[in-house]
Structures are given as C-alpha cells and as structure tokens.
N, C-alpha and C positions, 0 to 999 in steps of 0.2 A: 353706346347699347352693344350687347351682343347680339345673338341673332334676331334678325327683325321678324315680328311674328305678322304684322298688318300693316300695310302700306296703301296710300291713296294720293292721288294728283292734286285733290284739293289740299288749300291750305288748312282749312278749318280740321280736317279730319287727321291730317299728321300720319304719323306710324308709332307702332308700338313694338317694343323689342324688351329682351331678357336684360336684367341687371347683376352683376355681382359685384363684389368687393373692388374687383380691379377696373371694372367699368362704371363706377359709382358717379365718378365726376361731377358734373352738374346737377346729378340729381338728389344730391346729399340734402340740399335745404327742403326737400319736399319729402323726406321720410324721417319717422320720429328717430331720437336719439339711440333708442333700444334696438330700433331695425339695423341702423347702420353698424350700432357695435356687434349686432349678431352676425352681420353679412361679413364684417372683418374678421369674427371668430370662425368662420365657416361654417356656420349652423346651416340648416339644408332649409333654407327660405327659397320660396319661389318671389321673385321681385319682378314687378314688369314696369317699364317707364315710357310714357306718352311725350313725345316730341313734336313740335310745329316749328318747319323749317328751322329745324335743327337747336331749337331752344325747347330746354326742359319743360314742360308744361304740367305734367301730372305722373303721378308714381301709386301704384298698390303693391303690397307685400303681405305675406302670410305664410301659413304653414298647414300640413296634412296632419290631422289627428282624429283616431276614433270614427273614421268614416266622413267627417266633415274636414272643410277647407276652412280655417279660421281666419280671416282677414286681420291682420295686425294695423295696418296703416293704408289709408286712402285719402290722397290728398290731390287735388288741382288749384293751381296757382289761380288767385281770384281774377287776373286779367284774362284768363282761356276757359272759363266756367261759361256753361251752357253753350258750348260749342260741340259737344258730344265726345268729350273725352274720358268723362267719367263713365259713360255707358261704355265706351270703346273698351277700356280697361276691363270692364267686367264682363263684356260679351268673349275678349280673349282669354281671360281667366277660366270662365264657364268651358271654353273648347278645350282649354289644358287640364280642366279638373274632372271632366266627365270620365266617368268609367273608373275614377280612382277616389273621388268622394261623392256623397248622396247629397250633401248639403253646403252652402256657402253661408258662414255665419260672421257676423259682426258685433261687436260688444265695444261699448264706450259709455264714458259718463258724460251725461246731457247737461252740462252745465254752463255751457255758452251758448250765445244767440246762433252762431254758424251750427252748430250740432242740430238747431232746430230745421235748418237748410238741408243738413245731411239727411234728417229723418224723413222728410219730403221727399227727397232724393231716392231714397231707399224704396219706401212704400210704393212710389212711381215704377219701380223696375221689379216689382213681384216679392220685395220682401215682407215678411211679417213680424210684427214684434212679440216676442216669447212673454212667458210670465216675469214680472219684474220682481218677484222673491226667490227667483234661482241664482241671481247674481246682484245681490243687493250691496249698493254704496250709498251710504248717507251724507249728509253734509250740513253744517247748520255755521252760524258766525260766532265768535266768541262772545259777543254781546247776548246772542239768545243762551249761549251757554250760562252766562253769568246769572241768569235770570231761573234756573233750575232750583227748585227747592231743595234737591237733594245735594246742593253743594254750598246751602248756607253754612257759617258755623263749621267748616271742615276744620278737624284737629287733627294734627300730623303726628303720628306715632315717631319715636326715633329710629324703629327700623325701617321706616320709609325713606329712602335717600336716593335722592338723585343719581345718574350715573356716573356724574363727574364727582359723587363724594363716595361712591363705591371702591374697595379695593381693587386692583388689577388683575388679579389673580381670580378673584369670585367672579369677575365680569368673562374672563376667558373661560372658565370651566361652566359658566352658565351658557356662553355661547355655544361652547361645545358640545352640551346636552342638546341645546336648541336645533343645531344642525342635524345631530345624530337623532333625533324624535320628528325632523322635519317640520318643527313649530313654525310658524309665519315671521318672516325677518325681512328686514330690508336687503335690496342686493348690496353685499359687501359686509351682512353681520352687523355687530356692534361698533364695525370700524366704517360703516358707510359714510360718505362725506356728506350726506343730508341729515344724519343723525345726531338730534338735540341732545346733548349730553345734560343739560339741565333741564330738560322739560320730561325726558324719560325718567322713569322711577322704577325705583327695585325695590323689593323686601328682602333684606339683608340681617340674616339671623345667625350668628356666632359664625362669622364669615364666609357664610353661604347663602347665595340667591337662590331662590327658590319659587320666585313670581316676581312680573314686571311688567310695564307698558312701555312701548317703544314709540315715541313721536320723530318723525321726520318734517324738514323743512324743505317746500318746495321751489321751485326756480320763480315761480310768480308768488312767492311769499306766504303762500297757502301752508297749513300742516296738514299732516296724514298720521293716524296711529296705526302703524304699520305692523302693530303687532301686542298681543296681550296673552300672558299666559299665567298659569296658577299650578305649580307641582307642590305647593306647600302643605296640601291638603286641609287648608281653611277656607272653606267657600268664601267668606266675606273679605278675604283678602284682597282679591282679584277687584270687587267692589270699592274696597278702600283705595286701592293703587289707581284705579279708574279714576274716582273722584279728585286724587291729590294731583293727579297729572293734568287733569282740567283746571283745577284751581290755580296751579301754576301759569298755565297758559294765559287764564285771563287776567293775571296778575302782571305777566311779562309782557303783553302783546296790545297791540289796538284793538277794540272791539269789534271791528269789521272786518277782521282775519278770519278766512275761511278754514274750517277743520273737516277734514273729511276721515269717514269712519268705513273701512272696508269689512263687511260682515264675513268672518271666516268660519265661524261656527255658531252654535246655538246660545252659547254663553254671551258670546259677544253682541249679539242680536239683542237679548235679553237685556241686557247693560244699557245699550244705546236708547232702545226702547223706553226703557223704565227712567233714565236720568234725563235724556233730551226726547220728549214726546213731539217737539217742534221740528226736530231734524226732517229735512227734505230729501227723499231717496232720488237718487239722480241715474241711477245704471240702468243701461238699456241694452238690449240684446235683440238683433233682427236675423231673419234665417230665410232662406229661400233653395227651393229645389235648384240642383247643379244645372240639370236639363233644361230649365224654364227660360225662355226668350227673353233677350234682355231689350227694352225697349228703346 
C-alpha cells in the first residue's frame, strides 16, 4: 500500500492505506474487475486497502461525482469479517471525503445472500435505502420468461436477424451511431467479449440496421439485456425485437438461467413490466451523509 492512513497495534484493527495500480498487489482479489481495470488505466479512483498483519483483508474503491462519493466496490474477506474492517474503511473514507462530498452512496444488485448481510451492515452504519424506482434492475429466470402470454406463438419476420446473420458493415454503422448518440451498449460495443451474437437481434431493412436488442453472457452464466434501441420510427419494432430475443434465449438455454434487465429509459421499463410482470426488482441504492459517525 501507499500512504498509511490508520494503524493500530491490535492485530484485529490492522491498518488502512491508499492503493493505486502499482501498489494493488495482494488486494487485487478484493476488488471488482472493473475497478482493477480502471486503476490500471489511471482513472481518478480513491481506493483504500485494509490489512491485518500485512495480509490483505478488505478494500474499498469509488469516485467523486456531483457532490457525492459513489462506492464502486466494498469487500472484506470472509475470514476477517466482524472484526471492524468494514467500519474502519468507511471511517477513513468519511475523513477523506468530508468537505469534498456531501453524501456517500452505494448501489448494487441485491441478488445474492451475501447482499442481505451487506444491507444489514450499511443500515447499522447510518445508511438509508433510497427509492428503488430510481435505479431499477429487474431479473427473472428463462423458465418464468417462457410462461409469458406475450411470448406465445412468436413469429419472426425475415427482417429480424441475429447479429451473426447481419452484414458486418451494417453492424459497424449501427454501432457508430450508438456511440455517437450515447445509446446503452456493453463495454466494448458490438465487439464486447460477452456479447452473444446469436441471441442479440437486429431489425435490418435494405442493408441498414435501425433497431436492435443486445444480450450479453456473464461469467456466472446469466444473461443481461445490455441495450435496446429503436431508430426505425415504428414503435412496435422494439416490442417485436424484445420478444424475438427472449424467444431465442428460451429456446437455446436452460430454464433456470437468470436474465437481467437494466431499465435505462421509460420505454424499456414499460416493455419489461408488460411482458414479464413476474420479474423481480433487485436494484438497491444506499446513502449516508459524509459527516455522520461510523459505528
């Protein structure tokens, strides 16, 4: 670690210091892959590491934005939990952020048992949950998707094609427009490693793609609807693409596969709620005043 911010003679308290790309070392496994990549790119993240007897035990990373400090990653190794490390990281963060950030915020998808523990931890330290409608993320299984009445007897027009069936130039031009218009795209665009070319579907008319839905495969086997765009001028095209992409997912994958839907705009939200009323909202966002004491 770089500069040590806190140290204590008690082994359970350990020490907290700043981490950068050069000093990440043994803390790498405690940080999300996107945080590690951002540090390596030299992006302005504040990253703290907690060590006990020179062993990496916990880490926190985030950034300042609009008067808030947004925590991207907060993790303590299971064998070091309930020893005050998480509180210590938050306390050091509060000291550093005071005067620069009014609030400390943390957003995540509450889809695992461990996140229940995280929510209890945050509430015990003064964080309150914000309205879930502000950062909606939904999920359901493909088994649930298959039960939707709106997916029965789906007939695919010839103009609906998987990305693997589309022309390379048509895809390149659609991606170029998406980047220019700041449409939702997976990191890496249409060439992202996790993008599924067979499940992602486009509306291609006379060699031009004017609407599409993008599906990505995650490392845990789940799917994410990473983008849905309609430039065709025909409102029903997006509904048709959405249904076709889901039909392909149901046909190709196990019914227990989870699929996630980040709601990036009102249209996407309406589609999910209309086609998949059983989808579970899993997004959570917690906030606390920077100056509040961490217990």
